[in-house]
Every structure is written in structure tokens, then in C-alpha cells.
All heavy atoms as TSV, in Angstrom:
chain	resi	resn	atom	element	x	y	z
A	1	MET	N	N	0.808	-1.172	-0.002
A	1	MET	CA	C	-0.018	-0.014	0.004
A	1	MET	C	C	0.916	1.239	-0.036
A	1	MET	O	O	1.755	1.399	0.831
A	1	MET	CB	C	-0.861	-0.052	1.225
A	1	MET	CG	C	-1.844	1.084	1.349
A	1	MET	SD	S	-3.155	0.878	2.592
A	1	MET	CE	C	-2.273	0.494	4.057
A	2	ARG	N	N	0.769	2.028	-1.053
A	2	ARG	CA	C	1.473	3.298	-1.081
A	2	ARG	C	C	1.005	4.300	-0.041
A	2	ARG	O	O	-0.183	4.219	0.384
A	2	ARG	CB	C	1.408	3.944	-2.491
A	2	ARG	CG	C	2.005	3.147	-3.587
A	2	ARG	CD	C	1.782	3.755	-4.931
A	2	ARG	NE	N	0.386	3.997	-5.307
A	2	ARG	CZ	C	-0.231	5.186	-5.338
A	2	ARG	NH1	N	0.447	6.253	-5.120
A	2	ARG	NH2	N	-1.558	5.276	-5.588
A	3	ASN	N	N	1.890	5.303	0.336
A	3	ASN	CA	C	1.455	6.314	1.265
A	3	ASN	C	C	2.226	7.567	1.078
A	3	ASN	O	O	3.265	7.608	0.430
A	3	ASN	CB	C	1.523	5.783	2.734
A	3	ASN	CG	C	2.994	5.593	3.087
A	3	ASN	OD1	O	3.684	6.571	3.379
A	3	ASN	ND2	N	3.408	4.321	3.133
A	4	ASP	N	N	1.680	8.670	1.576
A	4	ASP	CA	C	2.336	9.944	1.509
A	4	ASP	C	C	2.953	10.410	2.827
A	4	ASP	O	O	3.182	11.584	3.088
A	4	ASP	CB	C	1.318	11.005	1.079
A	4	ASP	CG	C	0.744	10.724	-0.309
A	4	ASP	OD1	O	1.427	10.147	-1.092
A	4	ASP	OD2	O	-0.402	11.109	-0.508
A	5	LEU	N	N	3.260	9.429	3.692
A	5	LEU	CA	C	3.687	9.760	5.051
A	5	LEU	C	C	4.947	10.535	5.023
A	5	LEU	O	O	5.171	11.572	5.757
A	5	LEU	CB	C	3.850	8.489	5.869
A	5	LEU	CG	C	4.243	8.718	7.327
A	5	LEU	CD1	C	3.155	9.496	8.049
A	5	LEU	CD2	C	4.402	7.335	8.041
A	6	ARG	N	N	5.906	10.145	4.244
A	6	ARG	CA	C	7.248	10.828	4.215
A	6	ARG	C	C	7.057	12.293	3.872
A	6	ARG	O	O	7.581	13.186	4.461
A	6	ARG	CB	C	8.230	10.104	3.299
A	6	ARG	CG	C	9.549	10.813	3.258
A	6	ARG	CD	C	10.601	10.119	2.362
A	6	ARG	NE	N	11.909	10.660	2.575
A	6	ARG	CZ	C	12.377	11.845	2.082
A	6	ARG	NH1	N	11.540	12.593	1.401
A	6	ARG	NH2	N	13.574	12.252	2.349
A	7	GLN	N	N	6.270	12.540	2.764
A	7	GLN	CA	C	6.065	13.862	2.257
A	7	GLN	C	C	5.429	14.709	3.407
A	7	GLN	O	O	5.757	15.911	3.585
A	7	GLN	CB	C	5.211	13.953	1.028
A	7	GLN	CG	C	5.868	13.263	-0.154
A	7	GLN	CD	C	5.639	11.806	-0.270
A	7	GLN	OE1	O	5.314	11.116	0.670
A	7	GLN	NE2	N	5.794	11.270	-1.491
A	8	LEU	N	N	4.378	14.226	4.052
A	8	LEU	CA	C	3.720	14.943	5.141
A	8	LEU	C	C	4.695	15.243	6.269
A	8	LEU	O	O	4.732	16.325	6.851
A	8	LEU	CB	C	2.530	14.166	5.636
A	8	LEU	CG	C	1.412	14.010	4.645
A	8	LEU	CD1	C	0.403	12.976	5.125
A	8	LEU	CD2	C	0.715	15.332	4.471
A	9	ARG	N	N	5.505	14.191	6.604
A	9	ARG	CA	C	6.421	14.397	7.758
A	9	ARG	C	C	7.473	15.452	7.417
A	9	ARG	O	O	7.712	16.376	8.246
A	9	ARG	CB	C	7.175	13.040	8.052
A	9	ARG	CG	C	8.200	13.118	9.166
A	9	ARG	CD	C	8.931	11.730	9.363
A	9	ARG	NE	N	9.541	11.216	8.190
A	9	ARG	CZ	C	10.724	11.694	7.721
A	9	ARG	NH1	N	11.376	12.676	8.359
A	9	ARG	NH2	N	11.273	11.085	6.705
A	10	VAL	N	N	8.113	15.356	6.220
A	10	VAL	CA	C	9.131	16.351	5.853
A	10	VAL	C	C	8.514	17.738	5.746
A	10	VAL	O	O	9.152	18.691	6.185
A	10	VAL	CB	C	9.743	15.885	4.522
A	10	VAL	CG1	C	10.681	16.937	3.937
A	10	VAL	CG2	C	10.538	14.563	4.687
A	11	ALA	N	N	7.335	17.868	5.183
A	11	ALA	CA	C	6.653	19.168	5.070
A	11	ALA	C	C	6.505	19.835	6.452
A	11	ALA	O	O	6.525	21.103	6.529
A	11	ALA	CB	C	5.354	19.042	4.358
A	12	GLN	N	N	6.405	19.081	7.493
A	12	GLN	CA	C	6.278	19.662	8.867
A	12	GLN	C	C	7.623	19.721	9.546
A	12	GLN	O	O	7.641	20.044	10.743
A	12	GLN	CB	C	5.202	18.854	9.624
A	12	GLN	CG	C	3.859	19.031	9.041
A	12	GLN	CD	C	2.756	18.807	10.082
A	12	GLN	OE1	O	2.963	18.623	11.225
A	12	GLN	NE2	N	1.520	18.871	9.580
A	13	GLY	N	N	8.643	19.360	8.893
A	13	GLY	CA	C	10.010	19.448	9.509
A	13	GLY	C	C	10.238	18.499	10.655
A	13	GLY	O	O	10.988	18.760	11.520
A	14	LEU	N	N	9.585	17.339	10.589
A	14	LEU	CA	C	9.697	16.335	11.579
A	14	LEU	C	C	10.692	15.276	11.212
A	14	LEU	O	O	10.755	14.819	10.011
A	14	LEU	CB	C	8.320	15.651	11.883
A	14	LEU	CG	C	7.201	16.514	12.388
A	14	LEU	CD1	C	5.889	15.807	12.249
A	14	LEU	CD2	C	7.554	16.933	13.818
A	15	SER	N	N	11.471	14.750	12.165
A	15	SER	CA	C	12.312	13.624	11.909
A	15	SER	C	C	11.415	12.354	12.078
A	15	SER	O	O	10.301	12.418	12.680
A	15	SER	CB	C	13.434	13.523	12.896
A	15	SER	OG	O	12.978	13.305	14.200
A	16	GLN	N	N	11.882	11.211	11.667
A	16	GLN	CA	C	11.160	9.963	11.931
A	16	GLN	C	C	11.029	9.711	13.385
A	16	GLN	O	O	9.955	9.206	13.902
A	16	GLN	CB	C	11.796	8.800	11.233
A	16	GLN	CG	C	11.748	8.843	9.748
A	16	GLN	CD	C	12.492	7.655	9.089
A	16	GLN	OE1	O	13.342	7.024	9.677
A	16	GLN	NE2	N	12.113	7.375	7.852
A	17	GLN	N	N	12.084	10.030	14.186
A	17	GLN	CA	C	12.008	9.901	15.607
A	17	GLN	C	C	10.926	10.723	16.243
A	17	GLN	O	O	10.133	10.236	17.061
A	17	GLN	CB	C	13.381	10.176	16.235
A	17	GLN	CG	C	13.483	10.012	17.700
A	17	GLN	CD	C	13.538	8.575	18.099
A	17	GLN	OE1	O	14.105	7.788	17.403
A	17	GLN	NE2	N	12.927	8.240	19.249
A	18	GLU	N	N	10.885	11.957	15.844
A	18	GLU	CA	C	9.881	12.885	16.429
A	18	GLU	C	C	8.389	12.410	16.079
A	18	GLU	O	O	7.549	12.486	16.954
A	18	GLU	CB	C	10.111	14.276	15.855
A	18	GLU	CG	C	11.403	14.983	16.410
A	18	GLU	CD	C	11.748	16.210	15.651
A	18	GLU	OE1	O	11.489	16.337	14.461
A	18	GLU	OE2	O	12.423	17.025	16.325
A	19	LEU	N	N	8.238	12.034	14.825
A	19	LEU	CA	C	6.906	11.589	14.486
A	19	LEU	C	C	6.547	10.254	15.217
A	19	LEU	O	O	5.412	10.141	15.671
A	19	LEU	CB	C	6.812	11.326	12.971
A	19	LEU	CG	C	5.421	10.874	12.519
A	19	LEU	CD1	C	4.349	11.873	12.883
A	19	LEU	CD2	C	5.465	10.639	10.955
A	20	GLY	N	N	7.502	9.439	15.330
A	20	GLY	CA	C	7.280	8.174	16.053
A	20	GLY	C	C	6.911	8.455	17.533
A	20	GLY	O	O	5.977	7.862	18.060
A	21	GLN	N	N	7.581	9.337	18.172
A	21	GLN	CA	C	7.271	9.740	19.545
A	21	GLN	C	C	5.869	10.312	19.640
A	21	GLN	O	O	5.132	10.036	20.594
A	21	GLN	CB	C	8.281	10.713	20.074
A	21	GLN	CG	C	9.667	10.071	20.338
A	21	GLN	CD	C	10.677	11.096	20.802
A	21	GLN	OE1	O	10.515	12.300	20.596
A	21	GLN	NE2	N	11.758	10.585	21.421
A	22	ALA	N	N	5.532	11.141	18.680
A	22	ALA	CA	C	4.181	11.760	18.715
A	22	ALA	C	C	3.042	10.753	18.518
A	22	ALA	O	O	1.943	10.928	19.058
A	22	ALA	CB	C	4.093	12.853	17.566
A	23	LEU	N	N	3.416	9.685	17.774
A	23	LEU	CA	C	2.349	8.667	17.497
A	23	LEU	C	C	2.513	7.422	18.463
A	23	LEU	O	O	1.650	6.519	18.350
A	23	LEU	CB	C	2.415	8.228	16.057
A	23	LEU	CG	C	2.162	9.322	15.034
A	23	LEU	CD1	C	2.494	8.842	13.654
A	23	LEU	CD2	C	0.718	9.776	15.126
A	24	GLY	N	N	3.496	7.414	19.244
A	24	GLY	CA	C	3.612	6.284	20.217
A	24	GLY	C	C	4.191	5.020	19.499
A	24	GLY	O	O	3.879	3.916	19.962
A	25	VAL	N	N	4.973	5.197	18.491
A	25	VAL	CA	C	5.651	4.062	17.867
A	25	VAL	C	C	7.124	4.386	17.642
A	25	VAL	O	O	7.600	5.431	17.858
A	25	VAL	CB	C	5.027	3.693	16.465
A	25	VAL	CG1	C	3.565	3.333	16.625
A	25	VAL	CG2	C	5.150	4.916	15.526
A	26	SER	N	N	7.913	3.397	17.226
A	26	SER	CA	C	9.357	3.589	17.045
A	26	SER	C	C	9.690	4.303	15.767
A	26	SER	O	O	8.867	4.296	14.826
A	26	SER	CB	C	10.069	2.253	17.116
A	26	SER	OG	O	9.743	1.457	15.955
A	27	ARG	N	N	10.924	4.799	15.665
A	27	ARG	CA	C	11.429	5.395	14.434
A	27	ARG	C	C	11.447	4.342	13.366
A	27	ARG	O	O	11.136	4.612	12.209
A	27	ARG	CB	C	12.840	5.921	14.660
A	27	ARG	CG	C	13.466	6.561	13.360
A	27	ARG	CD	C	14.968	6.711	13.452
A	27	ARG	NE	N	15.605	5.399	13.644
A	27	ARG	CZ	C	15.900	4.562	12.616
A	27	ARG	NH1	N	15.458	4.823	11.423
A	27	ARG	NH2	N	16.518	3.422	12.854
A	28	GLN	N	N	11.782	3.094	13.747
A	28	GLN	CA	C	11.863	2.037	12.774
A	28	GLN	C	C	10.510	1.736	12.143
A	28	GLN	O	O	10.334	1.374	10.945
A	28	GLN	CB	C	12.385	0.756	13.455
A	28	GLN	CG	C	13.859	0.831	13.797
A	28	GLN	CD	C	14.154	1.479	15.165
A	28	GLN	OE1	O	13.191	1.968	15.832
A	28	GLN	NE2	N	15.364	1.482	15.605
A	29	THR	N	N	9.463	1.859	12.952
A	29	THR	CA	C	8.030	1.719	12.402
A	29	THR	C	C	7.756	2.758	11.354
A	29	THR	O	O	7.206	2.440	10.267
A	29	THR	CB	C	7.058	1.664	13.581
A	29	THR	OG1	O	7.325	0.562	14.476
A	29	THR	CG2	C	5.613	1.555	12.995
A	30	ILE	N	N	8.048	3.951	11.704
A	30	ILE	CA	C	7.816	5.050	10.782
A	30	ILE	C	C	8.579	4.812	9.474
A	30	ILE	O	O	8.046	4.987	8.367
A	30	ILE	CB	C	8.196	6.428	11.364
A	30	ILE	CG1	C	7.320	6.774	12.619
A	30	ILE	CG2	C	8.131	7.549	10.330
A	30	ILE	CD1	C	5.903	6.789	12.359
A	31	ASN	N	N	9.868	4.407	9.620
A	31	ASN	CA	C	10.684	4.136	8.403
A	31	ASN	C	C	10.054	3.001	7.555
A	31	ASN	O	O	9.976	3.121	6.374
A	31	ASN	CB	C	12.071	3.740	8.853
A	31	ASN	CG	C	12.973	3.553	7.687
A	31	ASN	OD1	O	13.109	4.391	6.788
A	31	ASN	ND2	N	13.555	2.434	7.586
A	32	ALA	N	N	9.623	1.928	8.229
A	32	ALA	CA	C	9.040	0.795	7.486
A	32	ALA	C	C	7.761	1.190	6.766
A	32	ALA	O	O	7.511	0.745	5.658
A	32	ALA	CB	C	8.776	-0.329	8.424
A	33	ILE	N	N	6.993	2.021	7.405
A	33	ILE	CA	C	5.747	2.474	6.747
A	33	ILE	C	C	6.077	3.398	5.532
A	33	ILE	O	O	5.507	3.221	4.462
A	33	ILE	CB	C	4.836	3.208	7.743
A	33	ILE	CG1	C	4.339	2.288	8.803
A	33	ILE	CG2	C	3.659	3.911	7.010
A	33	ILE	CD1	C	3.634	2.958	10.003
A	34	GLU	N	N	7.009	4.293	5.740
A	34	GLU	CA	C	7.393	5.170	4.615
A	34	GLU	C	C	7.977	4.419	3.472
A	34	GLU	O	O	7.782	4.755	2.333
A	34	GLU	CB	C	8.402	6.196	5.071
A	34	GLU	CG	C	7.897	7.244	6.015
A	34	GLU	CD	C	8.904	8.313	6.391
A	34	GLU	OE1	O	10.090	8.218	6.069
A	34	GLU	OE2	O	8.496	9.232	7.039
A	35	GLN	N	N	8.688	3.269	3.729
A	35	GLN	CA	C	9.252	2.479	2.642
A	35	GLN	C	C	8.289	1.474	2.109
A	35	GLN	O	O	8.652	0.645	1.309
A	35	GLN	CB	C	10.520	1.798	3.192
A	35	GLN	CG	C	11.594	2.668	3.730
A	35	GLN	CD	C	12.158	3.616	2.562
A	35	GLN	OE1	O	12.401	3.176	1.501
A	35	GLN	NE2	N	12.302	4.894	2.871
A	36	CYS	N	N	7.035	1.479	2.590
A	36	CYS	CA	C	5.994	0.583	2.174
A	36	CYS	C	C	6.368	-0.933	2.505
A	36	CYS	O	O	5.917	-1.809	1.755
A	36	CYS	CB	C	5.635	0.728	0.650
A	36	CYS	SG	S	5.076	2.413	0.235
A	37	ARG	N	N	7.144	-1.090	3.516
A	37	ARG	CA	C	7.493	-2.474	3.944
A	37	ARG	C	C	6.537	-2.946	5.024
A	37	ARG	O	O	6.606	-4.062	5.443
A	37	ARG	CB	C	8.978	-2.524	4.448
A	37	ARG	CG	C	9.952	-2.372	3.344
A	37	ARG	CD	C	11.398	-2.531	3.838
A	37	ARG	NE	N	11.848	-1.348	4.527
A	37	ARG	CZ	C	12.127	-1.308	5.829
A	37	ARG	NH1	N	11.991	-2.386	6.598
A	37	ARG	NH2	N	12.461	-0.188	6.435
A	38	TYR	N	N	5.737	-2.028	5.585
A	38	TYR	CA	C	4.856	-2.445	6.725
A	38	TYR	C	C	3.557	-1.507	6.529
A	38	TYR	O	O	3.629	-0.338	6.402
A	38	TYR	CB	C	5.537	-2.096	7.997
A	38	TYR	CG	C	4.693	-2.219	9.233
A	38	TYR	CD1	C	4.261	-3.444	9.717
A	38	TYR	CD2	C	4.271	-1.063	9.940
A	38	TYR	CE1	C	3.482	-3.553	10.867
A	38	TYR	CE2	C	3.447	-1.210	11.077
A	38	TYR	CZ	C	3.043	-2.418	11.497
A	38	TYR	OH	O	2.263	-2.577	12.557
A	39	ASP	N	N	2.424	-2.197	6.586
A	39	ASP	CA	C	1.136	-1.486	6.622
A	39	ASP	C	C	0.700	-1.309	8.067
A	39	ASP	O	O	0.642	-2.248	8.783
A	39	ASP	CB	C	0.096	-2.264	5.824
A	39	ASP	CG	C	0.324	-2.322	4.368
A	39	ASP	OD1	O	0.990	-1.387	3.808
A	39	ASP	OD2	O	-0.074	-3.314	3.676
A	40	PRO	N	N	0.399	-0.080	8.496
A	40	PRO	CA	C	0.021	0.179	9.837
A	40	PRO	C	C	-1.318	-0.433	10.131
A	40	PRO	O	O	-2.093	-0.679	9.252
A	40	PRO	CB	C	-0.020	1.724	9.892
A	40	PRO	CG	C	-0.345	2.147	8.514
A	40	PRO	CD	C	0.293	1.112	7.612
A	41	SER	N	N	-1.468	-0.673	11.421
A	41	SER	CA	C	-2.821	-1.135	11.934
A	41	SER	C	C	-3.812	0.017	11.640
A	41	SER	O	O	-3.425	1.184	11.508
A	41	SER	CB	C	-2.752	-1.465	13.367
A	41	SER	OG	O	-2.524	-0.250	14.112
A	42	LEU	N	N	-5.089	-0.315	11.637
A	42	LEU	CA	C	-6.142	0.721	11.466
A	42	LEU	C	C	-6.038	1.816	12.552
A	42	LEU	O	O	-6.075	3.018	12.225
A	42	LEU	CB	C	-7.529	0.089	11.387
A	42	LEU	CG	C	-8.667	1.112	11.164
A	42	LEU	CD1	C	-8.447	1.941	9.892
A	42	LEU	CD2	C	-10.008	0.356	11.134
A	43	PRO	N	N	-5.916	1.447	13.804
A	43	PRO	CA	C	-5.774	2.540	14.836
A	43	PRO	C	C	-4.611	3.441	14.599
A	43	PRO	O	O	-4.706	4.608	14.795
A	43	PRO	CB	C	-5.625	1.741	16.154
A	43	PRO	CG	C	-6.304	0.450	15.905
A	43	PRO	CD	C	-5.999	0.129	14.477
A	44	LEU	N	N	-3.455	2.862	14.187
A	44	LEU	CA	C	-2.292	3.709	13.894
A	44	LEU	C	C	-2.514	4.591	12.680
A	44	LEU	O	O	-2.156	5.751	12.642
A	44	LEU	CB	C	-0.974	2.854	13.709
A	44	LEU	CG	C	0.217	3.611	13.382
A	44	LEU	CD1	C	0.602	4.721	14.441
A	44	LEU	CD2	C	1.396	2.625	13.255
A	45	ALA	N	N	-3.160	4.038	11.659
A	45	ALA	CA	C	-3.463	4.825	10.476
A	45	ALA	C	C	-4.356	6.033	10.810
A	45	ALA	O	O	-4.165	7.107	10.372
A	45	ALA	CB	C	-4.059	3.983	9.405
A	46	ILE	N	N	-5.323	5.783	11.699
A	46	ILE	CA	C	-6.225	6.808	12.114
A	46	ILE	C	C	-5.465	7.921	12.926
A	46	ILE	O	O	-5.708	9.089	12.783
A	46	ILE	CB	C	-7.425	6.257	12.923
A	46	ILE	CG1	C	-8.261	5.431	11.934
A	46	ILE	CG2	C	-8.233	7.356	13.588
A	46	ILE	CD1	C	-9.378	4.627	12.654
A	47	ARG	N	N	-4.565	7.448	13.860
A	47	ARG	CA	C	-3.755	8.407	14.616
A	47	ARG	C	C	-2.934	9.292	13.651
A	47	ARG	O	O	-2.819	10.497	13.837
A	47	ARG	CB	C	-2.912	7.690	15.612
A	47	ARG	CG	C	-3.657	7.151	16.780
A	47	ARG	CD	C	-2.765	6.857	18.017
A	47	ARG	NE	N	-1.491	6.249	17.748
A	47	ARG	CZ	C	-1.312	4.862	17.842
A	47	ARG	NH1	N	-2.326	4.039	18.018
A	47	ARG	NH2	N	-0.133	4.408	17.633
A	48	MET	N	N	-2.356	8.661	12.647
A	48	MET	CA	C	-1.528	9.369	11.692
A	48	MET	C	C	-2.435	10.463	10.949
A	48	MET	O	O	-2.040	11.593	10.803
A	48	MET	CB	C	-0.968	8.489	10.618
A	48	MET	CG	C	0.177	7.630	11.203
A	48	MET	SD	S	0.744	6.408	9.994
A	48	MET	CE	C	2.195	5.846	10.823
A	49	ALA	N	N	-3.600	10.020	10.543
A	49	ALA	CA	C	-4.501	10.889	9.815
A	49	ALA	C	C	-4.908	12.083	10.698
A	49	ALA	O	O	-4.928	13.260	10.237
A	49	ALA	CB	C	-5.713	10.120	9.318
A	50	ARG	N	N	-5.220	11.834	11.923
A	50	ARG	CA	C	-5.614	12.896	12.818
A	50	ARG	C	C	-4.406	13.845	13.074
A	50	ARG	O	O	-4.581	15.074	13.159
A	50	ARG	CB	C	-6.122	12.325	14.185
A	50	ARG	CG	C	-7.461	11.692	14.021
A	50	ARG	CD	C	-7.945	11.146	15.339
A	50	ARG	NE	N	-9.304	10.585	15.172
A	50	ARG	CZ	C	-9.894	9.762	16.027
A	50	ARG	NH1	N	-9.151	9.354	17.075
A	50	ARG	NH2	N	-11.063	9.272	15.791
A	51	TYR	N	N	-3.219	13.259	13.264
A	51	TYR	CA	C	-2.052	14.091	13.494
A	51	TYR	C	C	-1.843	15.094	12.413
A	51	TYR	O	O	-1.539	16.218	12.648
A	51	TYR	CB	C	-0.828	13.158	13.664
A	51	TYR	CG	C	0.445	13.944	14.044
A	51	TYR	CD1	C	0.663	14.253	15.356
A	51	TYR	CD2	C	1.329	14.340	13.091
A	51	TYR	CE1	C	1.781	14.955	15.707
A	51	TYR	CE2	C	2.419	15.062	13.428
A	51	TYR	CZ	C	2.708	15.379	14.698
A	51	TYR	OH	O	3.827	16.104	15.049
A	52	PHE	N	N	-2.012	14.608	11.110
A	52	PHE	CA	C	-1.778	15.506	9.995
A	52	PHE	C	C	-3.041	16.151	9.498
A	52	PHE	O	O	-2.986	16.854	8.440
A	52	PHE	CB	C	-1.141	14.706	8.889
A	52	PHE	CG	C	0.296	14.295	9.093
A	52	PHE	CD1	C	0.585	12.942	9.390
A	52	PHE	CD2	C	1.273	15.232	9.126
A	52	PHE	CE1	C	1.912	12.561	9.570
A	52	PHE	CE2	C	2.590	14.858	9.409
A	52	PHE	CZ	C	2.946	13.553	9.624
A	53	ALA	N	N	-4.135	16.038	10.225
A	53	ALA	CA	C	-5.401	16.650	9.830
A	53	ALA	C	C	-5.837	16.256	8.453
A	53	ALA	O	O	-6.220	17.082	7.601
A	53	ALA	CB	C	-5.339	18.180	9.995
A	54	LYS	N	N	-5.682	14.940	8.164
A	54	LYS	CA	C	-6.036	14.356	6.865
A	54	LYS	C	C	-6.968	13.169	7.096
A	54	LYS	O	O	-7.084	12.761	8.276
A	54	LYS	CB	C	-4.817	13.852	6.086
A	54	LYS	CG	C	-3.718	14.917	5.879
A	54	LYS	CD	C	-4.078	15.648	4.612
A	54	LYS	CE	C	-2.934	16.614	4.276
A	54	LYS	NZ	N	-3.236	17.469	3.154
A	55	THR	N	N	-7.568	12.652	6.052
A	55	THR	CA	C	-8.245	11.409	6.181
A	55	THR	C	C	-7.277	10.248	5.914
A	55	THR	O	O	-6.245	10.497	5.286
A	55	THR	CB	C	-9.419	11.288	5.164
A	55	THR	OG1	O	-8.877	11.255	3.839
A	55	THR	CG2	C	-10.371	12.442	5.309
A	56	VAL	N	N	-7.650	9.079	6.317
A	56	VAL	CA	C	-6.771	7.947	6.104
A	56	VAL	C	C	-6.583	7.763	4.590
A	56	VAL	O	O	-5.451	7.502	4.087
A	56	VAL	CB	C	-7.342	6.627	6.707
A	56	VAL	CG1	C	-6.655	5.378	6.287
A	56	VAL	CG2	C	-7.347	6.760	8.235
A	57	GLU	N	N	-7.659	8.009	3.812
A	57	GLU	CA	C	-7.548	7.848	2.336
A	57	GLU	C	C	-6.670	8.921	1.700
A	57	GLU	O	O	-6.176	8.681	0.579
A	57	GLU	CB	C	-8.983	7.877	1.775
A	57	GLU	CG	C	-9.873	6.747	2.079
A	57	GLU	CD	C	-10.551	6.911	3.438
A	57	GLU	OE1	O	-10.387	7.971	4.076
A	57	GLU	OE2	O	-11.257	6.031	3.860
A	58	GLU	N	N	-6.456	10.027	2.353
A	58	GLU	CA	C	-5.563	11.019	1.808
A	58	GLU	C	C	-4.110	10.685	1.994
A	58	GLU	O	O	-3.247	11.228	1.368
A	58	GLU	CB	C	-5.909	12.351	2.388
A	58	GLU	CG	C	-7.195	12.972	1.957
A	58	GLU	CD	C	-7.567	14.278	2.631
A	58	GLU	OE1	O	-7.423	14.363	3.907
A	58	GLU	OE2	O	-8.006	15.210	1.965
A	59	ILE	N	N	-3.815	9.801	3.002
A	59	ILE	CA	C	-2.439	9.435	3.312
A	59	ILE	C	C	-2.126	8.063	2.618
A	59	ILE	O	O	-1.000	7.905	2.112
A	59	ILE	CB	C	-2.238	9.315	4.789
A	59	ILE	CG1	C	-2.465	10.701	5.404
A	59	ILE	CG2	C	-0.823	8.808	5.085
A	59	ILE	CD1	C	-2.419	10.772	6.910
A	60	PHE	N	N	-3.027	7.088	2.724
A	60	PHE	CA	C	-2.723	5.762	2.250
A	60	PHE	C	C	-3.541	5.478	0.975
A	60	PHE	O	O	-4.726	5.784	0.885
A	60	PHE	CB	C	-3.101	4.725	3.307
A	60	PHE	CG	C	-2.240	4.900	4.584
A	60	PHE	CD1	C	-2.682	5.650	5.604
A	60	PHE	CD2	C	-1.001	4.349	4.601
A	60	PHE	CE1	C	-1.894	5.869	6.714
A	60	PHE	CE2	C	-0.164	4.516	5.700
A	60	PHE	CZ	C	-0.629	5.266	6.747
A	61	HIS	N	N	-2.885	4.859	-0.043
A	61	HIS	CA	C	-3.467	4.566	-1.314
A	61	HIS	C	C	-3.323	3.071	-1.667
A	61	HIS	O	O	-2.205	2.585	-1.738
A	61	HIS	CB	C	-2.780	5.425	-2.391
A	61	HIS	CG	C	-2.583	6.867	-1.982
A	61	HIS	ND1	N	-3.559	7.790	-1.991
A	61	HIS	CD2	C	-1.475	7.527	-1.423
A	61	HIS	CE1	C	-3.097	8.968	-1.533
A	61	HIS	NE2	N	-1.855	8.775	-1.187
A	62	VAL	N	N	-4.411	2.459	-1.909
A	62	VAL	CA	C	-4.378	1.082	-2.262
A	62	VAL	C	C	-4.131	1.040	-3.795
A	62	VAL	O	O	-4.786	1.751	-4.594
A	62	VAL	CB	C	-5.753	0.385	-1.971
A	62	VAL	CG1	C	-5.721	-1.044	-2.498
A	62	VAL	CG2	C	-6.047	0.505	-0.513
A	63	ASP	N	N	-3.204	0.218	-4.165
A	63	ASP	CA	C	-2.856	0.092	-5.590
A	63	ASP	C	C	-3.879	-0.636	-6.394
A	63	ASP	O	O	-4.588	-1.456	-5.956
A	63	ASP	CB	C	-1.484	-0.611	-5.777
A	63	ASP	CG	C	-0.331	0.237	-5.192
A	63	ASP	OD1	O	-0.451	1.519	-5.257
A	63	ASP	OD2	O	0.657	-0.311	-4.721
């Protein structure tokens, strides 16, 4: 599943570590999601969407 997480994070000047801390996950989890190696759980996807004031569909794209 593709996503725009990296673009959103960089646009806000956040490191992977900072975003991970804000969302309660590790930097490695953020990296894996950005690299499309890991699909987040629905609760995590919703937290991400709320953090960036987006909908889940605006961040994650099913191919």
C-alpha cells in the first residue's frame, strides 16, 4: 500500500524519531511504513491521519 507519510512528515519538518514519539511508535516503524514495507494497523493509520489533519484515504493509497 503506497502512502504519503514521508512527504507529510518532511513538510512539517519532523524527523522519523519525532513523528514516532508523537504517535507512540518507534522510528523504525515510521521508516518501515514510509518504505511501504509495513502497513500500519487501522488505529495507527487513524492516529496518523488525525495528527496530519487528513483522512486515512488522503495518506494511504491502495494500488
